[in-house]
GUBA-314730 format. One line per 3 residues: number of its first residue (from 1); their letters; for each residue y, x, z of N, C-alpha, C, O, CB. Coordinates in nm, 2 decimals. Atoms other than C-alpha are relative to their C-alpha. Glycine has a CB too. Layout:
BEGIN
NUM	A	Y X Z Y X Z Y X Z Y X Z Y X Z ~ ...
***
This chain:
BEGIN
1	MAT	-0.13 0.07 0.02 -13.49 -4.58 14.97 0.03 0.01 -0.14 0.01 0.12 -0.21 0.11 0.06 0.09 ~ -0.05 0.00 0.13 -13.36 -4.67 14.64 0.14 0.03 -0.01 0.21 0.02 0.09 -0.03 -0.14 -0.07 ~ -0.14 -0.03 0.02 -13.03 -4.57 14.50 0.06 -0.10 -0.10 0.01 -0.13 -0.20 0.02 0.15 -0.05
4	LTT	-0.08 0.09 0.08 -12.77 -4.81 14.36 0.11 0.08 -0.07 0.18 0.16 0.00 0.06 -0.12 0.08 ~ -0.10 -0.08 0.07 -12.54 -4.66 14.09 0.09 -0.09 -0.08 0.06 -0.19 -0.13 -0.07 0.11 -0.09 ~ -0.10 0.07 0.08 -12.22 -4.77 13.93 0.07 0.10 -0.08 0.14 0.20 -0.03 0.10 -0.07 0.10
7	KKR	-0.07 -0.09 0.10 -12.09 -4.59 13.62 0.13 -0.06 -0.05 0.14 -0.19 -0.06 -0.09 0.04 -0.11 ~ -0.13 0.06 0.05 -11.73 -4.63 13.50 0.06 0.11 -0.09 0.07 0.23 -0.05 0.09 -0.04 0.12 ~ -0.07 -0.09 0.09 -11.54 -4.48 13.21 0.15 -0.03 0.02 0.19 -0.15 -0.01 -0.04 -0.01 -0.15
10	HSS	-0.14 0.03 -0.04 -11.17 -4.45 13.32 0.09 0.02 -0.12 0.19 -0.05 -0.13 0.04 0.09 0.11 ~ -0.09 -0.02 0.12 -11.03 -4.32 12.99 -0.09 0.07 -0.11 -0.21 0.07 -0.09 0.12 0.10 0.03 ~ 0.08 -0.07 0.10 -11.14 -4.14 12.68 -0.06 0.13 0.04 -0.14 0.19 -0.03 0.08 0.02 -0.13
13	SVK	0.05 -0.13 -0.05 -11.20 -3.83 12.88 -0.05 0.01 0.14 -0.10 0.11 0.18 0.11 0.10 -0.02 ~ 0.04 0.00 -0.14 -11.27 -3.92 13.24 -0.10 -0.11 0.03 -0.08 -0.22 -0.01 0.12 -0.01 0.10 ~ 0.10 0.10 -0.04 -11.58 -4.09 13.38 -0.04 0.03 0.15 -0.03 0.15 0.19 -0.12 0.00 -0.09
16	TLV	0.05 -0.02 -0.13 -11.72 -4.14 13.73 -0.14 -0.07 0.02 -0.17 -0.16 -0.06 0.10 -0.05 0.10 ~ 0.12 0.06 -0.04 -12.05 -4.24 13.89 0.00 -0.01 0.15 0.02 0.10 0.21 -0.13 0.07 -0.06 ~ 0.02 0.01 -0.14 -12.10 -4.37 14.24 -0.14 -0.04 0.03 -0.19 -0.14 -0.03 0.10 -0.11 0.06
19	AQN	0.14 0.03 -0.04 -12.45 -4.37 14.39 0.01 -0.03 0.15 0.07 0.05 0.23 -0.10 0.11 -0.04 ~ 0.01 0.03 -0.15 -12.52 -4.53 14.73 -0.14 -0.04 0.04 -0.22 -0.09 -0.05 0.10 -0.11 0.04 ~ 0.13 0.03 -0.05 -12.83 -4.57 14.94 -0.01 -0.15 0.02 0.09 -0.22 0.04 -0.03 0.07 0.13
22	DSS	0.02 0.14 -0.05 -12.98 -4.91 15.01 -0.08 0.02 0.14 -0.12 0.13 0.17 -0.08 -0.09 -0.10 ~ 0.06 -0.01 -0.14 -13.14 -4.99 15.35 -0.15 -0.04 -0.01 -0.20 -0.11 0.08 0.07 -0.09 0.10 ~ 0.14 0.04 0.02 -13.50 -5.01 15.23 -0.09 0.08 0.09 -0.20 0.12 0.05 -0.04 0.02 -0.14
25	GNL	0.08 -0.07 -0.10 -13.63 -4.83 15.54 0.08 0.07 0.10 0.20 0.10 0.08 -0.09 0.10 -0.07 ~ -0.07 -0.07 -0.11 -13.54 -4.65 15.86 -0.02 0.15 -0.02 -0.11 0.19 -0.08 -0.05 -0.05 0.13 ~ 0.01 -0.14 -0.01 -13.48 -4.29 15.91 -0.10 0.04 0.10 -0.14 -0.04 0.19 0.13 0.07 0.03
28	STT	0.08 -0.05 -0.10 -13.71 -4.08 16.12 0.03 0.15 0.02 0.13 0.20 -0.03 -0.16 -0.01 -0.04 ~ -0.02 -0.14 -0.03 -13.73 -3.72 16.25 -0.05 0.09 -0.11 -0.04 0.21 -0.10 -0.06 0.04 0.14 ~ 0.04 -0.07 0.12 -13.87 -3.62 15.92 0.09 -0.03 -0.12 0.13 -0.15 -0.13 -0.15 -0.03 -0.04
31	YKI	-0.10 0.03 0.11 -13.64 -3.58 15.61 -0.05 -0.11 -0.09 -0.17 -0.11 -0.12 0.03 0.13 -0.07 ~ 0.04 0.11 0.10 -13.64 -3.88 15.38 0.11 0.00 -0.11 0.23 0.01 -0.08 0.00 -0.14 0.08 ~ -0.10 0.01 0.12 -13.48 -3.90 15.03 0.08 -0.13 0.02 0.03 -0.24 0.03 -0.08 0.00 -0.13
34	TID	-0.10 0.11 -0.02 -13.17 -4.12 15.08 0.07 -0.03 -0.14 0.09 -0.15 -0.17 0.10 0.04 0.10 ~ -0.06 0.01 0.14 -13.01 -4.06 14.73 -0.11 0.06 -0.09 -0.12 0.18 -0.09 0.14 0.06 -0.01 ~ 0.10 -0.05 0.10 -13.28 -4.04 14.46 0.06 0.10 -0.09 0.19 0.10 -0.11 -0.06 -0.11 -0.07
37	PID	-0.05 -0.09 0.10 -13.24 -3.76 14.20 0.09 -0.07 -0.10 0.05 -0.17 -0.16 -0.11 0.07 -0.07 ~ -0.10 0.06 0.09 -12.93 -3.83 13.99 0.03 0.11 -0.11 0.03 0.23 -0.08 0.14 -0.03 0.08 ~ -0.03 -0.09 0.11 -12.86 -3.68 13.65 0.15 0.04 0.01 0.23 -0.05 0.00 -0.03 -0.07 -0.14
40	VET	-0.14 -0.05 -0.02 -12.54 -3.47 13.70 0.05 0.09 -0.11 0.15 0.16 -0.09 0.02 0.06 0.14 ~ -0.03 -0.10 0.10 -12.53 -3.27 13.38 0.14 -0.02 -0.06 0.20 0.08 -0.10 -0.10 -0.01 -0.11 ~ -0.13 0.03 0.07 -12.21 -3.44 13.25 0.11 -0.01 0.11 0.22 -0.07 0.07 -0.01 -0.12 -0.08
43	FER	-0.10 0.01 -0.10 -12.02 -3.42 13.58 0.03 0.14 0.06 -0.06 0.23 0.06 -0.05 -0.09 0.12 ~ -0.04 -0.13 -0.05 -11.83 -3.13 13.73 0.01 0.01 0.15 -0.01 0.11 0.21 0.14 0.04 -0.06 ~ -0.02 0.00 -0.14 -11.77 -3.24 14.09 -0.08 -0.11 0.06 -0.10 -0.22 0.00 0.15 -0.02 0.03
46	ASI	0.06 0.10 -0.07 -11.96 -3.43 14.35 0.05 0.00 0.14 0.07 0.10 0.20 -0.16 0.02 0.01 ~ -0.04 0.01 -0.14 -11.84 -3.56 14.68 -0.10 -0.09 0.07 -0.14 -0.20 0.02 0.15 -0.07 0.02 ~ 0.10 0.07 -0.07 -12.09 -3.68 14.94 0.06 -0.04 0.13 0.10 0.05 0.21 -0.13 0.09 0.02
49	QIR	-0.05 0.05 -0.13 -11.99 -3.90 15.23 -0.11 -0.07 0.07 -0.18 -0.16 0.01 0.13 -0.09 -0.02 ~ 0.10 0.07 -0.08 -12.22 -4.01 15.51 0.06 -0.05 0.12 0.13 0.02 0.19 -0.12 0.10 0.03 ~ -0.06 0.07 -0.11 -12.13 -4.26 15.77 -0.11 -0.03 0.10 -0.21 -0.08 0.06 0.08 -0.13 -0.04
52	NTD	0.10 0.02 -0.10 -12.33 -4.27 16.10 0.06 -0.11 0.09 0.15 -0.08 0.17 -0.03 0.13 0.08 ~ -0.05 0.11 -0.08 -12.27 -4.61 16.26 -0.08 -0.02 0.13 -0.05 -0.10 0.21 -0.01 -0.13 -0.08 ~ 0.08 0.01 -0.12 -12.54 -4.55 16.53 0.08 0.07 0.11 0.13 0.18 0.09 -0.14 0.07 -0.02
55	GSI	-0.07 -0.05 -0.11 -12.37 -4.49 16.86 -0.07 0.10 0.09 -0.01 0.16 0.18 0.05 -0.11 0.09 ~ 0.07 -0.09 -0.09 -12.64 -4.27 17.01 -0.08 0.10 -0.07 -0.13 0.20 0.00 -0.09 -0.08 0.09 ~ 0.09 -0.10 0.06 -12.84 -4.08 16.75 0.08 0.08 -0.11 0.15 0.02 -0.19 -0.12 -0.08 -0.06
58	AYV	-0.06 -0.08 0.11 -12.72 -3.79 16.53 -0.09 0.01 -0.12 -0.21 -0.01 -0.10 0.03 0.14 0.06 ~ 0.08 -0.02 0.13 -12.83 -3.73 16.17 0.02 0.14 -0.05 0.12 0.21 -0.01 0.04 -0.10 -0.10 ~ -0.02 -0.13 0.07 -12.88 -3.41 15.97 -0.03 -0.03 -0.15 -0.14 -0.10 -0.18 -0.10 0.11 0.06
61	AQV	0.01 0.03 0.14 -12.84 -3.43 15.59 -0.01 0.13 -0.07 0.04 0.24 -0.03 0.11 -0.09 -0.06 ~ 0.01 -0.12 0.09 -12.92 -3.18 15.31 0.02 -0.05 -0.14 -0.03 -0.16 -0.18 -0.14 0.07 0.02 ~ -0.03 0.03 0.14 -12.80 -3.18 14.95 -0.08 0.10 -0.08 -0.08 0.22 -0.05 0.15 0.00 -0.04
64	FGT	0.08 -0.09 0.08 -13.04 -3.04 14.69 0.04 -0.02 -0.15 0.08 -0.12 -0.19 -0.15 -0.03 0.02 ~ -0.03 0.00 0.15 -12.98 -2.95 14.32 -0.11 0.08 -0.07 -0.19 0.15 -0.01 0.13 0.06 -0.03 ~ 0.10 -0.07 0.08 -13.20 -2.83 14.04 0.06 0.02 -0.14 0.14 -0.06 -0.19 -0.13 -0.07 -0.01
67	LFG	-0.03 -0.03 0.14 -13.15 -2.67 13.69 -0.11 -0.06 -0.09 -0.10 -0.07 -0.21 0.01 0.15 -0.02 ~ 0.11 0.05 0.07 -13.49 -2.82 13.59 0.04 -0.15 -0.04 0.12 -0.21 0.03 -0.13 0.00 0.08 ~ -0.03 0.14 0.05 -13.49 -3.16 13.40 -0.06 -0.10 0.09 -0.11 -0.07 0.20 -0.05 -0.02 -0.14
70	APT	0.05 0.11 -0.08 -13.60 -3.49 13.53 -0.15 0.02 0.03 -0.23 0.06 -0.06 0.02 -0.14 -0.08 ~ 0.14 -0.02 -0.03 -13.93 -3.48 13.71 -0.10 -0.09 -0.08 -0.06 -0.20 -0.12 -0.03 -0.02 0.15 ~ 0.09 0.08 0.08 -14.24 -3.60 13.53 -0.08 -0.10 0.08 -0.14 -0.20 0.03 -0.09 0.09 -0.07
73	APS	0.08 0.09 -0.09 -14.40 -3.77 13.83 0.08 -0.02 0.13 0.15 0.08 0.17 -0.14 0.05 0.03 ~ -0.08 0.02 -0.12 -14.25 -3.92 14.15 -0.02 0.11 0.11 0.07 0.14 0.18 -0.03 -0.14 0.06 ~ 0.03 -0.10 -0.10 -14.42 -3.66 14.37 0.08 0.13 -0.02 0.11 0.20 0.07 -0.15 0.03 0.00
76	TAA	-0.08 -0.12 0.02 -14.22 -3.38 14.20 0.15 -0.02 0.02 0.23 0.07 0.01 -0.02 0.04 -0.15 ~ -0.14 0.02 -0.03 -13.89 -3.55 14.28 0.04 0.03 0.14 0.15 0.03 0.18 0.03 -0.15 -0.03 ~ -0.02 -0.03 -0.14 -13.93 -3.45 14.65 0.10 0.12 0.01 0.07 0.22 -0.04 -0.13 0.02 0.07
79	AAG	-0.09 -0.11 -0.03 -13.63 -3.24 14.76 -0.08 0.10 0.07 -0.17 0.07 0.15 0.13 -0.05 0.07 ~ 0.07 -0.11 -0.06 -13.74 -2.90 14.87 -0.13 0.03 -0.06 -0.20 0.12 -0.02 -0.02 -0.02 0.15 ~ 0.11 -0.03 0.08 -14.01 -2.90 14.61 0.03 0.14 -0.07 0.14 0.19 -0.05 -0.03 -0.11 -0.10
82	SHW	-0.02 -0.13 0.06 -14.05 -2.58 14.41 0.11 0.01 -0.10 0.16 0.12 -0.11 -0.13 0.04 -0.07 ~ -0.11 -0.02 0.09 -13.78 -2.66 14.16 0.13 -0.05 0.05 0.23 -0.06 -0.02 -0.03 -0.08 -0.13 ~ -0.12 0.04 -0.07 -13.52 -2.78 14.41 0.06 0.11 0.08 -0.02 0.19 0.14 -0.02 -0.13 0.08
85	AQI	-0.06 -0.10 -0.09 -13.27 -2.56 14.60 0.11 -0.07 0.08 0.18 -0.15 0.03 0.06 0.12 -0.08 ~ -0.10 0.06 -0.08 -13.06 -2.66 14.89 0.14 0.05 -0.04 0.16 0.17 -0.06 -0.03 0.02 0.15 ~ -0.14 -0.04 0.03 -12.68 -2.66 14.82 0.07 0.00 0.13 0.09 -0.11 0.19 0.06 -0.10 -0.11
88	GDD	-0.07 -0.01 -0.13 -12.49 -2.54 15.12 -0.09 -0.01 0.12 -0.21 -0.01 0.11 0.11 -0.11 0.00 ~ 0.07 0.00 -0.13 -12.58 -2.56 15.48 -0.04 -0.15 0.04 0.00 -0.24 -0.03 0.09 0.06 0.11 ~ 0.03 0.13 -0.05 -12.73 -2.85 15.67 0.13 -0.07 0.04 0.22 0.00 0.09 -0.10 0.01 0.12
91	IDI	-0.12 0.08 -0.03 -12.48 -3.13 15.73 -0.03 -0.08 0.13 -0.11 -0.17 0.12 0.05 -0.09 -0.12 ~ 0.02 0.07 -0.12 -12.46 -3.25 16.09 0.09 -0.12 0.01 0.21 -0.10 -0.01 0.01 0.10 0.12 ~ -0.08 0.12 -0.02 -12.34 -3.60 16.15 -0.03 -0.06 0.14 -0.13 -0.11 0.17 -0.03 -0.11 -0.11
94	TAS	0.02 0.04 -0.14 -12.29 -3.68 16.52 0.01 -0.16 0.00 0.05 -0.22 -0.09 0.10 0.06 0.09 ~ 0.00 0.14 -0.02 -12.33 -4.03 16.66 0.14 -0.06 -0.02 0.24 0.00 0.02 -0.05 -0.04 0.14 ~ -0.12 0.07 0.02 -12.06 -4.28 16.55 0.11 0.08 -0.07 0.23 0.08 -0.03 0.06 -0.05 0.13
97	SGT	-0.09 -0.08 0.07 -11.90 -4.04 16.31 -0.04 0.01 -0.15 -0.13 -0.06 -0.19 0.01 0.15 0.06 ~ 0.03 -0.02 0.14 -11.90 -3.93 15.95 0.04 0.13 -0.05 0.10 0.21 0.02 0.07 -0.11 -0.09 ~ -0.03 -0.13 0.06 -11.87 -3.64 15.72 0.02 -0.02 -0.15 -0.03 -0.11 -0.21 -0.11 0.10 0.02
100	LKS	-0.03 0.00 0.14 -11.74 -3.57 15.37 -0.01 0.14 -0.05 0.06 0.23 0.00 0.14 -0.06 -0.04 ~ 0.02 -0.13 0.06 -11.85 -3.27 15.16 0.03 -0.01 -0.15 -0.01 -0.11 -0.22 -0.14 0.06 0.03 ~ -0.02 0.00 0.15 -11.74 -3.18 14.80 -0.06 0.13 -0.05 -0.05 0.24 0.01 0.15 -0.01 -0.03
103	IST	0.07 -0.11 0.06 -11.94 -2.95 14.57 0.03 0.00 -0.15 0.05 -0.10 -0.21 -0.15 0.01 0.04 ~ 0.00 -0.01 0.14 -11.92 -2.82 14.22 -0.14 -0.03 -0.05 -0.24 0.03 0.00 0.05 0.14 -0.05 ~ 0.14 0.03 0.05 -12.21 -2.96 14.01 -0.01 0.07 -0.14 -0.11 0.05 -0.21 -0.02 -0.15 -0.02
106	TGL	0.01 -0.07 0.13 -12.13 -2.74 13.70 -0.12 0.08 -0.01 -0.15 0.16 0.08 0.13 0.09 -0.02 ~ 0.13 -0.07 0.02 -12.46 -2.61 13.57 -0.12 -0.07 0.06 -0.23 -0.03 0.02 0.02 0.13 0.06 ~ 0.11 0.07 -0.05 -12.67 -2.85 13.77 -0.05 -0.11 -0.09 0.03 -0.16 -0.16 0.03 -0.06 0.14
109	RQL	0.05 0.11 0.08 -12.90 -3.10 13.60 -0.03 -0.12 0.09 -0.01 -0.23 0.04 -0.13 0.04 -0.07 ~ 0.03 0.11 -0.09 -13.00 -3.31 13.90 0.05 0.03 0.14 0.06 0.15 0.18 -0.15 -0.03 0.00 ~ -0.05 -0.01 -0.14 -12.88 -3.37 14.26 -0.07 -0.11 0.08 -0.08 -0.22 0.03 0.16 0.00 0.01
112	CVR	0.05 0.10 -0.09 -13.03 -3.56 14.55 0.04 0.03 0.15 0.08 0.15 0.18 -0.16 -0.01 -0.01 ~ -0.03 -0.02 -0.14 -12.97 -3.61 14.92 -0.11 -0.05 0.09 -0.17 -0.15 0.06 0.14 -0.08 0.04 ~ 0.10 0.05 -0.09 -13.21 -3.64 15.21 0.06 0.01 0.14 0.14 0.10 0.17 -0.13 0.09 -0.01
115	IKS	-0.06 0.01 -0.14 -13.14 -3.73 15.58 -0.12 -0.02 0.09 -0.22 -0.08 0.06 0.10 -0.11 0.01 ~ 0.09 0.03 -0.11 -13.33 -3.73 15.91 0.08 -0.03 0.12 0.20 0.01 0.13 -0.10 0.12 0.02 ~ -0.07 0.03 -0.12 -13.24 -3.85 16.25 -0.05 0.10 0.11 -0.15 0.16 0.09 -0.03 -0.14 0.05
118	ASG	0.04 -0.10 -0.10 -13.24 -3.63 16.56 -0.11 -0.06 0.09 -0.19 0.01 0.14 0.12 0.03 0.09 ~ 0.10 0.07 -0.08 -13.46 -3.89 16.74 -0.01 -0.14 -0.04 0.09 -0.20 -0.10 0.02 0.01 0.15 ~ 0.01 0.14 0.02 -13.59 -4.24 16.70 -0.01 -0.03 -0.15 -0.03 0.06 -0.24 0.11 -0.07 0.05
121	TPA	0.01 0.05 0.14 -13.60 -4.45 16.38 0.11 -0.09 -0.03 0.09 -0.21 -0.06 -0.14 -0.07 -0.03 ~ -0.11 0.09 0.03 -13.25 -4.58 16.32 0.01 -0.04 -0.15 -0.04 0.03 -0.23 0.13 0.07 0.05 ~ -0.03 0.05 0.14 -13.15 -4.78 16.01 0.13 0.07 -0.04 0.23 0.06 0.03 0.00 -0.15 -0.01
124	LGD	-0.12 -0.06 0.06 -12.90 -4.59 15.79 0.10 -0.11 -0.04 0.22 -0.10 -0.03 -0.03 0.09 -0.11 ~ -0.09 0.11 0.04 -12.77 -4.92 15.65 0.05 0.02 -0.15 0.07 0.13 -0.19 0.12 -0.02 0.09 ~ -0.05 0.00 0.14 -12.66 -5.01 15.29 0.13 0.07 -0.01 0.22 0.05 0.07 0.01 -0.14 -0.05
127	GNC	-0.13 -0.06 0.03 -12.39 -4.79 15.15 0.05 0.10 0.10 0.17 0.13 0.09 0.10 -0.10 -0.02 ~ -0.05 -0.09 -0.10 -12.37 -4.55 15.44 -0.01 0.15 -0.05 0.03 0.24 0.02 -0.07 -0.01 0.13 ~ 0.01 -0.13 0.07 -12.45 -4.25 15.21 0.05 -0.02 -0.14 -0.02 -0.10 -0.22 -0.14 0.06 0.01
130	LVF	-0.06 0.02 0.13 -12.23 -4.23 14.90 0.01 0.14 -0.07 0.04 0.24 -0.01 0.13 -0.07 0.01 ~ -0.03 -0.12 0.08 -12.22 -3.97 14.62 0.09 -0.05 -0.11 0.06 -0.14 -0.19 -0.14 0.06 -0.06 ~ -0.10 0.03 0.10 -11.91 -3.98 14.40 0.00 0.11 -0.10 0.03 0.23 -0.06 0.14 -0.03 0.06
133	LQG	0.00 -0.10 0.11 -11.94 -3.79 14.07 0.12 -0.02 -0.09 0.15 -0.13 -0.13 -0.13 0.01 -0.07 ~ -0.11 0.01 0.09 -11.65 -3.71 13.84 -0.02 0.10 -0.11 -0.06 0.21 -0.09 0.14 0.02 0.06 ~ 0.02 -0.09 0.11 -11.67 -3.56 13.49 0.09 -0.04 -0.12 0.16 -0.14 -0.12 -0.14 0.00 -0.04
136	TI	-0.07 0.02 0.13 -11.51 -3.53 13.15 -0.09 -0.03 -0.11 -0.21 0.02 -0.11 0.10 0.12 -0.03 ~ 0.08 0.04 0.11 -11.64 -3.67 12.83 0.03 0.10 -0.11 -0.03 0.09 -0.22 0.02 -0.14 -0.05
***
């Protein structure tokens, strides 16, 4: 899945970035990167919201961060690789529900999100996983 990002500078000192998934594939019972690695060095807070519009299948999401810089090859971008660490516990999203988590990104260089389904291969759908970052300039 690719990630769509929108950056905005609100004032001389506040900026935000919104990243959302696109629907370039279905989920499966194996974790799949939903939000590609994002540079979060200049942001202090991240809020992650995931919406499950499927009425019968639950999802599990994980947020990963790293202090290492941008990966040199796509294969090293895989969350849970040797230079990634999971932030917080697994996030359970039951059928037809959603969740919102907020974390501090101070000190992190990159962040990504991966999701799997409990069963089947449901489509997550465009914009059903959002990462909102806020920082100061």
